[in-house]
N, C-alpha and C positions, 0 to 999 in steps of 0.2 A: 837759525830756527829756535824757538823759543822750546824751553823745556815745560811739558805740562806737568802739574802737580798731579800727584797720584790718590785717588780718592781713597779712603778705607772702606773695604769690602766685607762685609760677615762672610764668615767661611762655608755659608751654603750659597751665599750669592757668589762667591767665587767657584765653588764647584760647579753651581748651574752654568756660569759661564763659561765653563771651561769642557762640559759637555758640549755647549752651543757650537762653540769655537770648533770641538773635536767632528761634530755634523757637517760643522759648514766649511772647514777647507777643503774637502776632498772635492766637493762641487764648486766654489769657489776657483779652484785651480782649472778644471777641466771647463769650468765655463768661460773661463778668460782664455784660455787656449782655442776655443771654437770660436768664439768674438773676433778673436785676432785673426784668423782665417778668414772671418766672413768680410771683416773690414778689410782685408788685402781682395778679397774677391769684389768687393763694393768698388772702390777704386779701380780695378782694373777694368772691371764693367763700364763705370763713369768714362774713362778715357779712351775704352772701344767706341762708346756711343758719341763722344766727342769728334772722334777720328772718323768713322762711320758721316754722321752728320754735316761735316764740315769738307771734309777733304774727298770723301767716295759718293757723296749726293748732293755736295754743292750746296748747300742750305746756306741761308746769309748766318751772319756771324750772330746776331741777335737771337735767333731762334736757337742755334746751337748752344749757344752761353746758357739761355734759360732750360734748357733741357739738360744740359750738364750739372745746372745748380740744382734742378729737378731729381736728378741722378744721386746727387752726392748726399741730398740733404737724411736718407736715410743709414746712410753710412756714417756720417756725424752724430746720430741719435745714438747708435750702437757704439760709436768711438766715445762716448760718455760712460756708457755702460762699464766700456771695458775698463777704461780708466778708474772707475770708481771697485772694480773686482780687483784689479793690479793693486789698489789701496788697500784691500781688505786682504792680501796675501800679507803683509805687514804683520798680521795677528800675534805672530810671538813678540814683536818688540812692543806692539801695544800692550798686549799681555805683561809683558814684563814691569811695563809701568805701572799696571794696575794690580797684579797678582804676585809677583815675585816668583815664587817657588814653580809655579804651574808653567814657567815658559820653556823649562829646558823640555818636559812634556810635549808641549805644542811645537817647539821647533824639531824635535824628533817626527812627529805627524808630517812636519813639512818636507823635513828629508825622506821620509817613505813616497812621499808624493813626487819629489823630483826623483827620486830612484824607481819610480814607474810601478809602485807595490802597490797604489791604488786605484781603484776602478774608474775608468773613464767613461764619458757620458757619448752616449750616441750624437750624431751631428745633427738629426732631425728632432732630439729632445732639448736642444738649446732654448727653444722659447718656454718651455714648461719649468726649465731649470730657473729660467728668470724669476717666475713666480715664487720657487720653493728658497730660493736665497732671497728673496724680498720679504717671504716670512719667518725666515730664521732670525733674519738681520732685525727686523721690527721687533722679534721678541727679545732680542739683545739689547735692543735700545735705550732702555730705560737703564740697564748696566753700565753700557758701555759710556754714555752721555757723550761730550764733548770729544771724545778721542777719535771718533770717525767721522768724518763725513760721508754718510748714508742715506742721505736724502733722494738721491736718483734710484736706488734701489728698495725704498721704500715708497715712495709716491706712486698709487696705484696709475695715475695717468699717465707718469713715466713709463709703467710697466706695461702698459697697453700701448704707450707709443714704440717701445723696444720689441714687443712681438710684432705689432703691425710693420717694424722697420725691417725684422727680419724676414718677413713674407714678402715685401715689397724688392729687398735686396736679392732673394731667390726669383722672383718675378721679373727683374731685369735682367739676371742672370741668362735664363731662358729665352728673354727676348732679343737679347744680344747675339744667342747662339741662331736663333730663327735669322736673324740680322745678317750674321756672317754668314752663312751657309745656303740661305733659300733665296735670298732678297738683295 
C-alpha cells in the first residue's frame, strides 16, 4: 500500500478537524454495528425466501433466482455503507497522517468507544444516522481530501438509497416472518 503524503494543515484547521472527528467517531461506530446486524438479517431473510420459494412452494428456479436477487439488492447497498463506515473507523491512523499530535487523543476516543463508554444508537435511528454521518463527513471533506473514500456517505442519491434499503430489509423481514408462520 502506498503512503499518502501528509498535507500541511493550519492549526485552526487541525482543531476543526479534530472536533469533527470527535463527534463523528461514536456515531460511526454505533451505526456500523447496527448496519452489520441488518446485513446479517438481510442475508438470512434472502436465504429464507429462496428456501421458501424453491423448496417449500416449488416455484421455478428462474422465479426463485429473480426473487433472491431482488431480496439481496438492498442488503448489498447497505453493505456498501457498512464498508464505508468501517473505513471511517480508521480515523486515528488517518489523523496521524494528517495531524500528528492529535492521533493519541483520537485513539483514546476509539478506546472509549470500544470499551462501551460511548452512547449507542437505537436500532430504528440508523436511517437518520446515515444523514447525520453524511452531513459531518461532507463538512470534513474539504479538510480530509484524498485520505478517505467518502463518496458513498456524502452522495445524496446514495443516502436516499441507503434509507430506502433499510426500509426494504425490514419489510422483507416482516414478509418472511409472515411466510414462515402463516402461509
